[in-house]
N, C-alpha and C positions, 0 to 999 in steps of 0.2 A: 504493500500500500504506500503510495507516494505522498499521502496527505501531510505528513509531518516532516518534510525535508527542511533543512536549514536554508535560510535566505541569504545570509552572508557567506561569501565564498572563501575557500581556503586555497592558498597558493603555496606549493612546496618546491624548494630548490633541489634540483638533482645534483648529485656529487658522488664521490666514491662509496658512500654508505647506501646509496639508493639506485645506483646505475645497473640494476639487473632486473630481468623480467619479473621474477618472483616478488621483489620488493615493490616495483612499480604497480603490479597488480594489487598487492595488499594495500598500498597507499590509496589507490583509487577506491577500493572497497571501504577504506576507513574514512573517506570524505574529501579527498583532494579533487579540486575542480579545474585547476590549472597547474601545469608544471613550469617552473622557471629554469632556464638554462643560463647560467652566469658566464658571459664570455670573457671575464677577467681570467678565468682558468679553463678555457675550453680547448679540447682536442677535437678537431673536425670529424675524424673517423668515429670517435665515441659519440659525438653529438648526433651524427647520422644514425648510428645504431639505436640510440635512445629514442630519437624521433620515430623511427620505424616501429620500435617496440611499443611506444605509447599508442600509435595508430592501430597496431594489431590488437593490443589489449582492448582498446575502445570497441573494435569490431566484435571481439569475443564477448565482452560484458554488455554490449549495447549501450555504452556510455559515450559522452561527447567531450571528454576532457581536452582542454586546449593547451597550447604551448606558447610561452612568453620567452622571447630572446632578449637578454639584458646586455646592452653594450657597456663596455668598461668606461668609456668617456676619458676626459683628460685627468686621470688619476695620477697624482704626483707621488713619486716614491724615492727613498734613498736607495743606494746600491747595496752591494754585499759588504757586510761589516764583520770584522774579526770577532770570534766567540768571546764573550765575557767583557765586551766594551761597555763602559758605564759612564754616565754624565752626572757630576755633582753640581749643585747650584754654584754659579760663579764661573764654571768651566767655559772656556771659549771653544766653539766648534766651527771649523771652516768648511763651507760647502763649496765643492768644485765641480766644474764641467768635465773633468778628466775622469775616465773610468778606472778608478783605483779601488783596491780593497780598503774599506774604511776602518777607522778605529775611533777612540774617544777624542781625537783631535781634528781629524779630517774625514769627510765623507763625500761620496759621489751623489749628485742630485740628478735624477733623470730628466728634469725639466730645464732645457738649455737656455731659455730666455730668463731664467730666474734672476740672475744678477742685474738684468735690465729692468725687470718689472718691480722688484722689491725696493722698499725705501727704509731708511734708518728709522728705528723705533717700532717697525711692524713686527707682529708676532709670527713665529713658526711653530706649528704643532705637529708632533710626530707620534705615530701609533695611536690614533684616535684621541689625541690630546693628553696621553700619559706623560709625554715630555713637552715642556714649553720653553721656547727660546725667544730672544729678542734680537733683532738685527742691530749690529753695532756699525758695520760699514760694508759697502759693496763697491767693487771696482767697475761696476756696470758692464763687465766683459765676461769674466769666467770664475770669479770667487766672491763669496759672501761670508762675512764673519758675524757670528751671533753668540750671545752670552746665554748660558743656561739659567732659567728662572726656576723651573721645576724639573728635578733630575730623575734618573732611573736608568734601567738597562737600555742600551741602544742596540737593536738587532737588525738583521738584514731585511731589505726589501719592504720596510714598513711604509705605510702611507703617510703623506705629508699634507697638512691643510694650512692654507694661508688666509685666515679670515679677514685681514685688513687689506690684502693686496688685490689690485686689479689685474687678474691673470689674463695674459693676452692669448692664451691657447684657444683654438676653436673647440666647440663642443664635440665635433666629429673629428677624431684623430685619424691618421692613416689606417691604423689597426681597426678602428670602428667602421671605416668605409668598406674595408675588406670583409669584416664580420657581418655587416648589414647586408651586403650582397649575398653572402653565404646563407643568411637567414631567409632572404627572399627566394633564393634557389630552392630552399626546403619548404617554402610556403608556410612559415610559422605564423601563428594567429595574431601575435602582438609583438611590437618592438619597443623596448624601453630605452630611452636616451638619458644618460647620466649627466649630472651637474648642469641641468638646464638653467640658463640665466636669463635668456631673452627669447621672445617669440621667434626671432631669426634662426635660433638653433633648430627649432622644429621645422621651419621652412626649408632649411638646408637638407634635413633628412627626408622631407617630403619630395624634394626635387630628385634625390637619389632613388627613392622608391618609384617615382613616376618614370624615371629613365631606365629602370631595370628591364631587360629584354623579355623575360618569360613570365614575370609576376604580374598577372593582369588585374588582380584584385588590389584595391587601395588598402594596403596593410595598415591597421591603426597604430598610432604612436602613443606611448605613455611617457609623460614628462616626469622625470624623477626630480623632486624638489629637495635639494640638499645644500643650497647656498643662499645667503641672505638676498642676493639679487633676484633669485628665483621667487622668493616669497614676495619681494617688493613688486615684481612684474607679473604677478599671478594672473591678473585678468587678461592681459594681452596673450600670455602663454595659453590660457584656456581657450581662447578663440582659435588657436591653431592646432592644439593637440587633441587626442581622443580620450585621454584619461590621465590621472595623476598618481604618482606614488610619493607618499610622505616617507622619505628615506631617513629615518631618525638617527642613524649612526653618524653619518657625515654631517647631517644638519645640526646635531647636538654638539659637534665640535666647532662648526663654523659660526653658530650663534650661541649665546649663553644658554646652557642646558636648561635653566629654569624657564626659558621662554618656549621650549619645544611643545609642552602640552597645549598651550593656548594656540600656537601656530597649527598644531594638528587639528584642533577643533575648527579653527577658522578655514583651513584648506578644505576640510570635508564639506563644510557648509557652502563655500563658494562653488566647489565642483558640482554639487547637486543642483545649484542654481543654473549652471550651464549644462545640466544633464550629461555630465561626464563621470564615469566611474572613478572611484578613488581607493587606493590600496594603502593600508598602514603596514609598514615594514620595519624590521630590525629588532632583535633582542626580545621578541614577544614571549618565547618560552626557553630563553637562553640556558637556564640551568639544566634543562632536559637533554642538553648535548651529552652530559655525563650522568645525569640522575634520572631515575624512573618517575619522580614526581616533580611537578613545577612548584615554584614558591607561590604562596598565596597572593603576593604582589603581582606575579605574572598572570595568574588567573584573573585578577582584577583588571589588569591592563588589557587583556584580550576582551573581556566583557565590556569594559568602558569604550574600547575602540568600536565595538559593535553598537553600543548605545550612541556613540557620536554619529553613527550613520554610515560607517565605512561600507563599501561594496565588498571588499575582500581584506582578509588579514593574511600576512605572509610569513612563512618560515624560511630561514636562511641556513645557517650552520646546523640547526636542529635536525634537518632532514638530509643535508648534503654530506656532513661529516660526523653527525651525532651517532651515539650508540643505539638509540631507540627510535628510528624515524617513524615507524608505524604507530608506536604508542603515543608519540607527540601528536600526530594527526587525530588519533582517537580521542585524546584528552581535549584537544582544541575543538573538535566537533561537539563534544559534550558541553563545553563551556558556551559555545555559540548557540546551540539549540536551547540550552537552559535559559540564557538571558533573553533570547527571542520570544520565549513563551510567557514572559512576565508582562504585567501591565505597564511597567516602566517603558518597555520597548514599544508595545503596540500603540500606546498613546503618544509616543514621542515624535514619530515622523509624519508630520502633516504634509499634504500635497503642497507643492511650491506654487504659491500664488504670485507668479511674476507678471509684470505688465508686458504684453506683446505690442510694443509701439509700432514696429514696422510690420506691414503685411507683406510677407515674402512668400516664396513657393512652399515653405514649411508651415505657414500659419495655420492652415486647416488641420493638418496632422497634429500639431502641437495642441490646439484647442480640443480636438477629439480625445487625445490621450488624457488631458487634464480632466475633461468631463467624465471619462471612463473611471478614473480613480475616485473622483468625487462621488459618483454613483456607487462604486464598490464600497466606499467607506460608510455610506449611509444605508445601503441595502446589504443583506447578507450574501454577498457575491463570493462564490468559492474560487472562481478563476476568471482572469481576463485572457482571452484567447485571440491571438492575432497572426496574420500572415505577413511576412516581410521578405524583401529581397536584399536590401542593403543592411537591415538591422536597425534602421533609424527609429522605428516605432518602439522597438524593445528598449532602446536607450531612454526614450522619453518616459515610458511607463515606469521603468525601473527607478528613475530619479525621483518619482513621486512617492515611492515606497508604499504601495497598497498592501493591505493585510491579505489580499487574495493571492493565489498562485498567478504567475505570469507565464503563460504557455505560448511558445512561439513556434510556428511552422514555417519552413522555408525550403525552396527547391535549390537553394545555394548552399552546397555542403560546407564551404569554407566559413560562411557566416555562422553556422550552427556551433562549431567549436569555439569561434571567437566570442560569441555571446555568453559562453559559459562563465566568463569573468564577471558578468553583470549581476548585481544584487537581485535575487529572487527569480532570475530568468531561467527557464528550462526550455531548451530548443530541440526540435525534432525535424527530421527530414519528411517533406511532403511535396509530391509533385503531381499536379493535376491541372487540367485546363477546363474544369467544369464551371458552370455558372456560379455566381455568388451564393445563391440559395443552397445548391448542392454541396458546395465547398463547406459551408457552415455546418451542414448536417454531418459531413464526413469528419471535419476536425473535432467537432464536439464528441463524436463517437470515439475517435482516437484518444481524446483527453480522458474519457471515461475508462477506456481499456487500459490506459496507462496508470489508472488508479488515483487521479487527482480529484475527480468528481464522482458523485453517485446520482442515481435517479432523483428527480425533483430538485436538484441543486440549481441555484441561479448562476448563470455565467454571462459575461459580456463578450460579444464578438466584435472585433474591429476589422474592417475590410476596406478594400478599394472597390468602388462601384463606378463603372462597370468593371468586371473582373479581368481586366487585361493585366499582363504579367507585371508591369512596373508602374502601375497606377499608384497615386498617393492615397494613403489611408484617409477616407472621408466619410465613413459610415460606422455607426455604433448601434448594436442591437443588444437588448437585454432579453435573454432567453432562458427557458427552463430545460434542463436535460430530461 
């Protein structure tokens, strides 16, 4: 019976702990809706194998789990460092453009323009902010000297954050361009772009997608917000991207950590206003990398992210390198389902009453979707059932967070797995050229067979009339099964 499925989706990152058929199958059964492939550590052959495995398991289980490719972006790192290197407060560390083996006095910095971009007095954070240094001098060519403010062990290839520096790197590095083309060859469902600062970053990736020779579908883009400029420019970014990820790891290093909870709530709210899905990521169940039980604080964090209205909650190290990938997902599913069944949740997400000032070609569809959710909230409607080719209607209904099921049918197979990221949306394949009336009878029958509704239940059907293949949704019917 599908009546009690969770609405908030779970994204799990693949890695050494989960890159085998058995674990992938168990993860899907435990509640994973989307698999994330992190291209910071991706081996192309293994990625191909994993993608094929996910698609085969989908066929076997009758599921539509999607795949998200995550680009590394301009991640700055230090080079290789001698074992046992340590920085004490007051120690001077020299960053150089020369590929040396580093120690506690000198270290290689992967970012060649660093001496040019950085200014005296700016802070350098290493290893997620565990080490804090301040710039003393730069020769603006190949070396930067900095004094240690907060010390600790200095180890190889750790990430570097420059919260005060205007970094001149593009959001799409050479590696990202190669990786993005590889993702498009494989027809992944979503592409996430790291360290998005401006709308232009998304436009650059869109251009690359449009120019790809074989990928005919417009692959949707998720903007990862992990820099203060991204937070500041969020409205312009949302006009270009198809979804957001609140990447709290780097964000919590780039902005003061105490500001992250409010930023998270704000980003979820704005994304819903734009009908774009939003993912909360990083350290959600971190202790479960090594322990069989999460801390109570982590349980609260997952539940509160669901209450904030996130479309999806994401696991990183917990499923990629952790000891208990399947148990993490089972626990996360339990937390999500439980909080969604409370009155806190069901009364929280009101439809978004936004002003539609401009009457564009989406105006009718937008109004129909809003009307559907309003009726569903005031009538005991079990399901909103719609047909879509591009997925647009599903995005709109999902953003309004109805208490009803959102059941989507499409003849476009790639849209079905893509929509699996969206809050509350369950998508299925349906291909028919029948009239609107016959189509409604058929999809209602299928929804009943899938276990979402029973006889005498109210449902809302959204359709394009006349029923040509790519018509805009313009009709709403309230029917009884």
